[in-house]
C-alpha positions, 0 to 999 in steps of 0.5 A: 499500499502506498502509505504517506511519506511520514509513515513508516511501513516495512516489506516484511509486513506489507499493508494492503490498500483496502481491507474487510471489515464489519460495519454496524447499521441499525441496531444488530445489523452487521455487514461485512464491507470492504474499507479502505486501511486506515493511516496512522497519524502522529503518535499512532501506529497501524495494528493487523488484527490477529484475534478479538474477544468478544465482550458483553459490551460489544453485544449491547453496542451492536444492539443498543449503543454503548451502555450508560450512555452520557446524557445527550450523546447518540443513543446508538453509534452506526457506520463504524466497526465495533469489537474492542478486546483485540490484539495484533501485530504493528504493521506501520508507524506513524510520523515520529513513533520509535516506541514500538517496532513493526512486526511487535505483537501488542494487545490494546486497551479501548481508550485514548484520552484527549491527553489534555484534561485533568483526569487524563493527566491523573491517568484517568482516561476512561473519565476524560473530561472531554467525555461528552461532546468529545467523546470519540473525537479523534481531532480532540485526541479522544479515542475509544476504538470499538465503542465510537471509533473503528474497532476490532472486527476488521482486519486492521485498526489504528491505535495510539501508542498509549493504548498498546501493551507489549505481548510476549511471544510465550502467550497466545493470540487468544490469551493475549486478548484476555489481557484487557478483561484482566486489566479492568479487573486490576484497575478496580483493585487499584482504586481500592487501594492496590496493596491488598496482600493479606486483605479479604476480598469479595469478588461477585459474578463469575463473568469474564471480569469477576473470573479474572478479579478473583484470579488477579486479587489472588495474585496480589496476596489477598486472602482469603478470596470468595467468589459468588455467582449462580453457575457452579461451573463458573465457580469451579473455573474460579477455583482453579483461578485462585479463589479460596471459597465460592458461594452460589447465591441460589444455594445459600444466603451469600451475606451470611456466608461471607460473615461465616467465612470471616469470622462474622467481621465481613471482608475488607474489599468487594468487587461488584461485577454481576450487576444484579439489582441488589448487588450494591446493598448485598456488597454493603452488608458483605464489606466490614465497617470501614471496608471499601466496595468497587462497582465494575458493572452496568446494572440494567436499572437504577435500584434503591440504595441504603445510603444511610448504611453506607454513611453509618458503616463508614463504607467507601464507594468507588466506580470504574469504568473499563480499564484506566490508569494502565492497569492493563500492563500490570495485568499482562505481567501477571499473565507473562508470568503464569501468575494465573491461567487466563485461558480457563475463560476461553471456550471457543474460536471462530474465524472473522467471516463467522462473526455473527455465529460467534456473537450468537454463541456469546449472547446465548452462551451456547455450549456454556460459552464464556470468552468467545474469540474471533480469529483472522485468517492471516493470523499464524497459528496460535503460539503455545506458551513456553513450557 
């Protein structure tokens, strides 16, 4: 492909003029289309997408628009390519980029903040102050790949260098797509204080973030780690990932059981990943006085909250969106060191041309799908973790 003179390419990784990409039209309407390969600008690289995992948020975006959309924001985005949990290979460097090399394997974060506002300068780029009229405004410097700007259900995507995480060759393509999921859990635990060694943690909801939340908490030294949910098979995976105790909330009173496991005191931290209607109130009952709760899921409605209980017991409440404060880099380090096996939540793989079927598996949990990964045909055979 003929890229501008100020874009660096290599004959070892030729870039075509056009690419195949899934484009969102009306709600639920995805069309496999031919699009020009995007050109990286300043502080950007072109990533050849090798694999992309499907997230529940992808399903929400495709059918309804971004979850918990801002007031006054577009209720539904169209004419763009969704998909945000992808990894791949750097194949072109924008003007002045020398932080990454062509041929380097990377995985990505969703958000590149504007880099100018107070929150971005604090590392809270998922809470960019330009989140609003400028959300996804590339001219303002903000990019949210797969949410408002083109994402990973394609062959190529442009990424800001601040959104890239190096992927070690010991990690398979499929495992690398899970780094951002582990990074979201890491971000939640970072906001709760980060130093959780010896502290007790409850993680609610054994979805991908909850399962890896239990894994990250254990890798950080939390003791005990308690995972709650409704599916025994998911809870069993949680045990394999490091949970010391699991509680099926359909069979036991979850608050009573947590209190029992902690000598009546409750836990130091709760990471709420279920988005259950009464999740916050239950979390408050599970945490000890002066404890902390992190909300990492979007509930479907706005349930009544016992604020007086939170105040009376000096309970701290945090909300996170996505993968801020470069938490994905720390999560990738844990995964590279094999502190936990994230591949336990990868259940199915499809080719990019079969995206609609892959989405069906993810949406309907066909064959108890947890993480469904879609691969581009050009991707090399998955690397096998080193012995």
